[in-house]
PDB file of N, CA, C and O in Angstrom:
ATOM      1  N   UNK A   1      -0.598   5.548  19.208  1.00  0.00           N
ATOM      2  CA  UNK A   1      -0.585   4.362  20.030  1.00  0.00           C
ATOM      3  C   UNK A   1       0.385   3.310  19.479  1.00  0.00           C
ATOM      4  O   UNK A   1       1.129   2.695  20.243  1.00  0.00           O
ATOM      5  N   UNK A   2       0.378   3.106  18.193  1.00  0.00           N
ATOM      6  CA  UNK A   2       1.285   2.113  17.617  1.00  0.00           C
ATOM      7  C   UNK A   2       2.737   2.514  17.812  1.00  0.00           C
ATOM      8  O   UNK A   2       3.573   1.679  18.159  1.00  0.00           O
ATOM      9  N   UNK A   3       3.044   3.794  17.590  1.00  0.00           N
ATOM     10  CA  UNK A   3       4.409   4.269  17.753  1.00  0.00           C
ATOM     11  C   UNK A   3       4.900   4.035  19.179  1.00  0.00           C
ATOM     12  O   UNK A   3       6.032   3.597  19.387  1.00  0.00           O
ATOM     13  N   UNK A   4       4.050   4.325  20.154  1.00  0.00           N
ATOM     14  CA  UNK A   4       4.424   4.134  21.554  1.00  0.00           C
ATOM     15  C   UNK A   4       4.675   2.659  21.880  1.00  0.00           C
ATOM     16  O   UNK A   4       5.394   2.339  22.826  1.00  0.00           O
ATOM     17  N   UNK A   5       4.088   1.784  21.104  1.00  0.00           N
ATOM     18  CA  UNK A   5       4.260   0.344  21.325  1.00  0.00           C
ATOM     19  C   UNK A   5       5.444  -0.222  20.538  1.00  0.00           C
ATOM     20  O   UNK A   5       5.672  -1.431  20.538  1.00  0.00           O
ATOM     21  N   UNK A   6       6.190   0.651  19.872  1.00  0.00           N
ATOM     22  CA  UNK A   6       7.386   0.218  19.171  1.00  0.00           C
ATOM     23  C   UNK A   6       7.236   0.015  17.674  1.00  0.00           C
ATOM     24  O   UNK A   6       8.205  -0.352  17.009  1.00  0.00           O
ATOM     25  N   UNK A   7       6.043   0.245  17.122  1.00  0.00           N
ATOM     26  CA  UNK A   7       5.855   0.080  15.680  1.00  0.00           C
ATOM     27  C   UNK A   7       6.617   1.179  14.943  1.00  0.00           C
ATOM     28  O   UNK A   7       6.661   2.324  15.392  1.00  0.00           O
ATOM     29  N   UNK A   8       7.203   0.827  13.829  1.00  0.00           N
ATOM     30  CA  UNK A   8       7.981   1.793  13.043  1.00  0.00           C
ATOM     31  C   UNK A   8       7.371   2.104  11.696  1.00  0.00           C
ATOM     32  O   UNK A   8       7.482   3.230  11.209  1.00  0.00           O
ATOM     33  N   UNK A   9       6.719   1.114  11.080  1.00  0.00           N
ATOM     34  CA  UNK A   9       6.124   1.325   9.758  1.00  0.00           C
ATOM     35  C   UNK A   9       4.772   0.626   9.679  1.00  0.00           C
ATOM     36  O   UNK A   9       4.504  -0.340  10.393  1.00  0.00           O
ATOM     37  N   UNK A  10       3.933   1.143   8.792  1.00  0.00           N
ATOM     38  CA  UNK A  10       2.659   0.506   8.464  1.00  0.00           C
ATOM     39  C   UNK A  10       2.728   0.071   7.013  1.00  0.00           C
ATOM     40  O   UNK A  10       3.269   0.790   6.173  1.00  0.00           O
ATOM     41  N   UNK A  11       2.184  -1.102   6.711  1.00  0.00           N
ATOM     42  CA  UNK A  11       2.110  -1.607   5.348  1.00  0.00           C
ATOM     43  C   UNK A  11       0.665  -1.926   5.016  1.00  0.00           C
ATOM     44  O   UNK A  11      -0.056  -2.497   5.834  1.00  0.00           O
ATOM     45  N   UNK A  12       0.246  -1.559   3.819  1.00  0.00           N
ATOM     46  CA  UNK A  12      -1.069  -1.941   3.314  1.00  0.00           C
ATOM     47  C   UNK A  12      -0.878  -2.435   1.884  1.00  0.00           C
ATOM     48  O   UNK A  12       0.053  -2.023   1.193  1.00  0.00           O
ATOM     49  N   UNK A  13      -1.757  -3.311   1.456  1.00  0.00           N
ATOM     50  CA  UNK A  13      -1.668  -3.855   0.095  1.00  0.00           C
ATOM     51  C   UNK A  13      -3.026  -3.757  -0.572  1.00  0.00           C
ATOM     52  O   UNK A  13      -4.064  -3.882   0.078  1.00  0.00           O
ATOM     53  N   UNK A  14      -3.006  -3.531  -1.880  1.00  0.00           N
ATOM     54  CA  UNK A  14      -4.228  -3.473  -2.663  1.00  0.00           C
ATOM     55  C   UNK A  14      -3.923  -3.952  -4.082  1.00  0.00           C
ATOM     56  O   UNK A  14      -2.783  -4.279  -4.411  1.00  0.00           O
ATOM     57  N   UNK A  15      -4.923  -3.984  -4.880  1.00  0.00           N
ATOM     58  CA  UNK A  15      -4.809  -4.432  -6.258  1.00  0.00           C
ATOM     59  C   UNK A  15      -4.277  -3.320  -7.163  1.00  0.00           C
ATOM     60  O   UNK A  15      -4.460  -2.134  -6.891  1.00  0.00           O
ATOM     61  N   UNK A  16      -3.622  -3.730  -8.231  1.00  0.00           N
ATOM     62  CA  UNK A  16      -3.140  -2.786  -9.225  1.00  0.00           C
ATOM     63  C   UNK A  16      -4.119  -2.543 -10.363  1.00  0.00           C
ATOM     64  O   UNK A  16      -3.806  -1.804 -11.296  1.00  0.00           O
ATOM     65  N   UNK A  17      -5.297  -3.150 -10.303  1.00  0.00           N
ATOM     66  CA  UNK A  17      -6.283  -2.966 -11.363  1.00  0.00           C
ATOM     67  C   UNK A  17      -6.793  -1.526 -11.395  1.00  0.00           C
ATOM     68  O   UNK A  17      -6.780  -0.832 -10.378  1.00  0.00           O
ATOM     69  N   UNK A  18      -7.241  -1.086 -12.568  1.00  0.00           N
ATOM     70  CA  UNK A  18      -7.767   0.267 -12.734  1.00  0.00           C
ATOM     71  C   UNK A  18      -8.910   0.557 -11.759  1.00  0.00           C
ATOM     72  O   UNK A  18      -9.056   1.688 -11.296  1.00  0.00           O
ATOM     73  N   UNK A  19      -9.704  -0.439 -11.451  1.00  0.00           N
ATOM     74  CA  UNK A  19     -10.827  -0.264 -10.538  1.00  0.00           C
ATOM     75  C   UNK A  19     -10.407   0.091  -9.120  1.00  0.00           C
ATOM     76  O   UNK A  19     -11.242   0.507  -8.316  1.00  0.00           O
ATOM     77  N   UNK A  20      -9.138  -0.064  -8.803  1.00  0.00           N
ATOM     78  CA  UNK A  20      -8.616   0.255  -7.472  1.00  0.00           C
ATOM     79  C   UNK A  20      -7.781   1.538  -7.472  1.00  0.00           C
ATOM     80  O   UNK A  20      -7.085   1.828  -6.499  1.00  0.00           O
ATOM     81  N   UNK A  21      -7.852   2.304  -8.563  1.00  0.00           N
ATOM     82  CA  UNK A  21      -7.080   3.549  -8.650  1.00  0.00           C
ATOM     83  C   UNK A  21      -7.450   4.515  -7.526  1.00  0.00           C
ATOM     84  O   UNK A  21      -6.570   5.169  -6.966  1.00  0.00           O
ATOM     85  N   UNK A  22      -8.722   4.614  -7.191  1.00  0.00           N
ATOM     86  CA  UNK A  22      -9.141   5.514  -6.111  1.00  0.00           C
ATOM     87  C   UNK A  22      -8.585   5.049  -4.770  1.00  0.00           C
ATOM     88  O   UNK A  22      -8.212   5.872  -3.934  1.00  0.00           O
ATOM     89  N   UNK A  23      -8.527   3.754  -4.563  1.00  0.00           N
ATOM     90  CA  UNK A  23      -7.959   3.210  -3.324  1.00  0.00           C
ATOM     91  C   UNK A  23      -6.488   3.567  -3.218  1.00  0.00           C
ATOM     92  O   UNK A  23      -6.030   4.020  -2.169  1.00  0.00           O
ATOM     93  N   UNK A  24      -5.747   3.365  -4.300  1.00  0.00           N
ATOM     94  CA  UNK A  24      -4.334   3.722  -4.296  1.00  0.00           C
ATOM     95  C   UNK A  24      -4.143   5.223  -4.092  1.00  0.00           C
ATOM     96  O   UNK A  24      -3.232   5.648  -3.381  1.00  0.00           O
ATOM     97  N   UNK A  25      -4.998   6.014  -4.712  1.00  0.00           N
ATOM     98  CA  UNK A  25      -4.944   7.457  -4.531  1.00  0.00           C
ATOM     99  C   UNK A  25      -5.216   7.864  -3.088  1.00  0.00           C
ATOM    100  O   UNK A  25      -4.586   8.786  -2.570  1.00  0.00           O
ATOM    101  N   UNK A  26      -6.144   7.183  -2.446  1.00  0.00           N
ATOM    102  CA  UNK A  26      -6.445   7.454  -1.040  1.00  0.00           C
ATOM    103  C   UNK A  26      -5.216   7.203  -0.175  1.00  0.00           C
ATOM    104  O   UNK A  26      -4.868   8.032   0.666  1.00  0.00           O
ATOM    105  N   UNK A  27      -4.562   6.070  -0.377  1.00  0.00           N
ATOM    106  CA  UNK A  27      -3.372   5.765   0.421  1.00  0.00           C
ATOM    107  C   UNK A  27      -2.279   6.809   0.198  1.00  0.00           C
ATOM    108  O   UNK A  27      -1.622   7.231   1.150  1.00  0.00           O
ATOM    109  N   UNK A  28      -2.083   7.221  -1.037  1.00  0.00           N
ATOM    110  CA  UNK A  28      -1.088   8.272  -1.307  1.00  0.00           C
ATOM    111  C   UNK A  28      -1.474   9.570  -0.600  1.00  0.00           C
ATOM    112  O   UNK A  28      -0.625  10.251  -0.025  1.00  0.00           O
ATOM    113  N   UNK A  29      -2.748   9.897  -0.650  1.00  0.00           N
ATOM    114  CA  UNK A  29      -3.246  11.141  -0.042  1.00  0.00           C
ATOM    115  C   UNK A  29      -3.001  11.189   1.470  1.00  0.00           C
ATOM    116  O   UNK A  29      -2.750  12.262   2.019  1.00  0.00           O
ATOM    117  N   UNK A  30      -3.071  10.048   2.140  1.00  0.00           N
ATOM    118  CA  UNK A  30      -2.886  10.037   3.591  1.00  0.00           C
ATOM    119  C   UNK A  30      -1.447   9.700   3.994  1.00  0.00           C
ATOM    120  O   UNK A  30      -1.179   9.353   5.144  1.00  0.00           O
ATOM    121  N   UNK A  31      -0.527   9.809   3.029  1.00  0.00           N
ATOM    122  CA  UNK A  31       0.880   9.740   3.370  1.00  0.00           C
ATOM    123  C   UNK A  31       1.609   8.438   3.109  1.00  0.00           C
ATOM    124  O   UNK A  31       2.770   8.297   3.496  1.00  0.00           O
ATOM    125  N   UNK A  32       0.964   7.491   2.469  1.00  0.00           N
ATOM    126  CA  UNK A  32       1.634   6.239   2.121  1.00  0.00           C
ATOM    127  C   UNK A  32       2.359   6.402   0.788  1.00  0.00           C
ATOM    128  O   UNK A  32       1.925   7.167  -0.073  1.00  0.00           O
ATOM    129  N   UNK A  33       3.447   5.689   0.627  1.00  0.00           N
ATOM    130  CA  UNK A  33       4.188   5.669  -0.636  1.00  0.00           C
ATOM    131  C   UNK A  33       4.249   4.239  -1.150  1.00  0.00           C
ATOM    132  O   UNK A  33       4.343   3.291  -0.369  1.00  0.00           O
ATOM    133  N   UNK A  34       4.195   4.092  -2.460  1.00  0.00           N
ATOM    134  CA  UNK A  34       4.293   2.744  -3.032  1.00  0.00           C
ATOM    135  C   UNK A  34       5.684   2.183  -2.744  1.00  0.00           C
ATOM    136  O   UNK A  34       6.694   2.794  -3.093  1.00  0.00           O
ATOM    137  N   UNK A  35       5.723   1.040  -2.117  1.00  0.00           N
ATOM    138  CA  UNK A  35       6.973   0.397  -1.720  1.00  0.00           C
ATOM    139  C   UNK A  35       7.324  -0.779  -2.627  1.00  0.00           C
ATOM    140  O   UNK A  35       8.498  -1.033  -2.898  1.00  0.00           O
ATOM    141  N   UNK A  36       6.306  -1.493  -3.092  1.00  0.00           N
ATOM    142  CA  UNK A  36       6.562  -2.682  -3.915  1.00  0.00           C
ATOM    143  C   UNK A  36       5.363  -2.958  -4.805  1.00  0.00           C
ATOM    144  O   UNK A  36       4.227  -2.598  -4.497  1.00  0.00           O
ATOM    145  N   UNK A  37       5.660  -3.609  -5.917  1.00  0.00           N
ATOM    146  CA  UNK A  37       4.615  -4.056  -6.835  1.00  0.00           C
ATOM    147  C   UNK A  37       4.985  -5.457  -7.271  1.00  0.00           C
ATOM    148  O   UNK A  37       6.046  -5.673  -7.858  1.00  0.00           O
ATOM    149  N   UNK A  38       4.119  -6.400  -6.988  1.00  0.00           N
ATOM    150  CA  UNK A  38       4.347  -7.790  -7.380  1.00  0.00           C
ATOM    151  C   UNK A  38       3.432  -8.070  -8.562  1.00  0.00           C
ATOM    152  O   UNK A  38       2.216  -8.188  -8.417  1.00  0.00           O
ATOM    153  N   UNK A  39       4.038  -8.172  -9.719  1.00  0.00           N
ATOM    154  CA  UNK A  39       3.273  -8.331 -10.956  1.00  0.00           C
ATOM    155  C   UNK A  39       2.511  -9.642 -10.989  1.00  0.00           C
ATOM    156  O   UNK A  39       3.013 -10.689 -10.581  1.00  0.00           O
ATOM    157  N   UNK A  40       1.290  -9.557 -11.481  1.00  0.00           N
ATOM    158  CA  UNK A  40       0.431 -10.731 -11.709  1.00  0.00           C
ATOM    159  C   UNK A  40       0.217 -11.551 -10.435  1.00  0.00           C
ATOM    160  O   UNK A  40       0.076 -12.772 -10.505  1.00  0.00           O
ATOM    161  N   UNK A  41       0.192 -10.905  -9.292  1.00  0.00           N
ATOM    162  CA  UNK A  41       0.067 -11.616  -8.021  1.00  0.00           C
ATOM    163  C   UNK A  41      -1.306 -12.274  -7.876  1.00  0.00           C
ATOM    164  O   UNK A  41      -1.400 -13.473  -7.610  1.00  0.00           O
ATOM    165  N   UNK A  42      -2.366 -11.487  -8.052  1.00  0.00           N
ATOM    166  CA  UNK A  42      -3.718 -12.019  -7.854  1.00  0.00           C
ATOM    167  C   UNK A  42      -4.193 -12.826  -9.050  1.00  0.00           C
ATOM    168  O   UNK A  42      -4.858 -13.851  -8.900  1.00  0.00           O
ATOM    169  N   UNK A  43      -3.839 -12.347 -10.247  1.00  0.00           N
ATOM    170  CA  UNK A  43      -4.135 -13.047 -11.501  1.00  0.00           C
ATOM    171  C   UNK A  43      -3.347 -12.333 -12.597  1.00  0.00           C
ATOM    172  O   UNK A  43      -2.721 -11.306 -12.334  1.00  0.00           O
ATOM    173  N   UNK A  44      -3.367 -12.851 -13.800  1.00  0.00           N
ATOM    174  CA  UNK A  44      -2.658 -12.194 -14.896  1.00  0.00           C
ATOM    175  C   UNK A  44      -3.158 -10.763 -15.040  1.00  0.00           C
ATOM    176  O   UNK A  44      -4.356 -10.534 -15.206  1.00  0.00           O
ATOM    177  N   UNK A  45      -2.242  -9.802 -14.977  1.00  0.00           N
ATOM    178  CA  UNK A  45      -2.593  -8.405 -15.121  1.00  0.00           C
ATOM    179  C   UNK A  45      -3.063  -7.717 -13.853  1.00  0.00           C
ATOM    180  O   UNK A  45      -3.360  -6.522 -13.867  1.00  0.00           O
ATOM    181  N   UNK A  46      -3.133  -8.457 -12.764  1.00  0.00           N
ATOM    182  CA  UNK A  46      -3.595  -7.882 -11.487  1.00  0.00           C
ATOM    183  C   UNK A  46      -2.453  -7.936 -10.472  1.00  0.00           C
ATOM    184  O   UNK A  46      -2.233  -8.945  -9.803  1.00  0.00           O
ATOM    185  N   UNK A  47      -1.742  -6.823 -10.385  1.00  0.00           N
ATOM    186  CA  UNK A  47      -0.591  -6.734  -9.486  1.00  0.00           C
ATOM    187  C   UNK A  47      -1.022  -6.547  -8.037  1.00  0.00           C
ATOM    188  O   UNK A  47      -2.115  -6.051  -7.763  1.00  0.00           O
ATOM    189  N   UNK A  48      -0.167  -6.942  -7.129  1.00  0.00           N
ATOM    190  CA  UNK A  48      -0.314  -6.601  -5.720  1.00  0.00           C
ATOM    191  C   UNK A  48       0.550  -5.370  -5.494  1.00  0.00           C
ATOM    192  O   UNK A  48       1.750  -5.398  -5.766  1.00  0.00           O
ATOM    193  N   UNK A  49      -0.053  -4.279  -4.993  1.00  0.00           N
ATOM    194  CA  UNK A  49       0.667  -3.037  -4.763  1.00  0.00           C
ATOM    195  C   UNK A  49       0.751  -2.831  -3.250  1.00  0.00           C
ATOM    196  O   UNK A  49      -0.268  -2.765  -2.562  1.00  0.00           O
ATOM    197  N   UNK A  50       1.967  -2.732  -2.753  1.00  0.00           N
ATOM    198  CA  UNK A  50       2.206  -2.564  -1.305  1.00  0.00           C
ATOM    199  C   UNK A  50       2.628  -1.121  -1.048  1.00  0.00           C
ATOM    200  O   UNK A  50       3.537  -0.594  -1.689  1.00  0.00           O
ATOM    201  N   UNK A  51       1.946  -0.503  -0.100  1.00  0.00           N
ATOM    202  CA  UNK A  51       2.257   0.865   0.311  1.00  0.00           C
ATOM    203  C   UNK A  51       2.844   0.847   1.705  1.00  0.00           C
ATOM    204  O   UNK A  51       2.529  -0.025   2.516  1.00  0.00           O
ATOM    205  N   UNK A  52       3.711   1.827   1.980  1.00  0.00           N
ATOM    206  CA  UNK A  52       4.434   1.925   3.258  1.00  0.00           C
ATOM    207  C   UNK A  52       4.297   3.335   3.804  1.00  0.00           C
ATOM    208  O   UNK A  52       4.335   4.317   3.062  1.00  0.00           O
ATOM    209  N   UNK A  53       4.134   3.413   5.133  1.00  0.00           N
ATOM    210  CA  UNK A  53       4.105   4.705   5.805  1.00  0.00           C
ATOM    211  C   UNK A  53       4.935   4.588   7.080  1.00  0.00           C
ATOM    212  O   UNK A  53       4.681   3.721   7.916  1.00  0.00           O
ATOM    213  N   UNK A  54       5.926   5.466   7.225  1.00  0.00           N
ATOM    214  CA  UNK A  54       6.766   5.467   8.422  1.00  0.00           C
ATOM    215  C   UNK A  54       6.020   6.175   9.544  1.00  0.00           C
ATOM    216  O   UNK A  54       5.369   7.195   9.320  1.00  0.00           O
ATOM    217  N   UNK A  55       6.117   5.634  10.740  1.00  0.00           N
ATOM    218  CA  UNK A  55       5.545   6.269  11.929  1.00  0.00           C
ATOM    219  C   UNK A  55       6.636   7.086  12.589  1.00  0.00           C
ATOM    220  O   UNK A  55       7.732   6.581  12.831  1.00  0.00           O
ATOM    221  N   UNK A  56       6.349   8.328  12.879  1.00  0.00           N
ATOM    222  CA  UNK A  56       7.356   9.209  13.512  1.00  0.00           C
ATOM    223  C   UNK A  56       6.776   9.896  14.695  1.00  0.00           C
ATOM    224  O   UNK A  56       7.463  10.674  15.356  1.00  0.00           O
TER     225      UNK A  56
END
């Protein structure tokens, strides 16, 4: 549905903390790739990790 409406990519963001490793693994498993990491975004040592998935 999104592709038909002109969407080209999906972006999701999560924490870089160890407690979110399963979340990051889930996104990788369903086809997302890490696109960006903003260090210390949420707090010192807690990066913002952005994942990207192209719609085809």
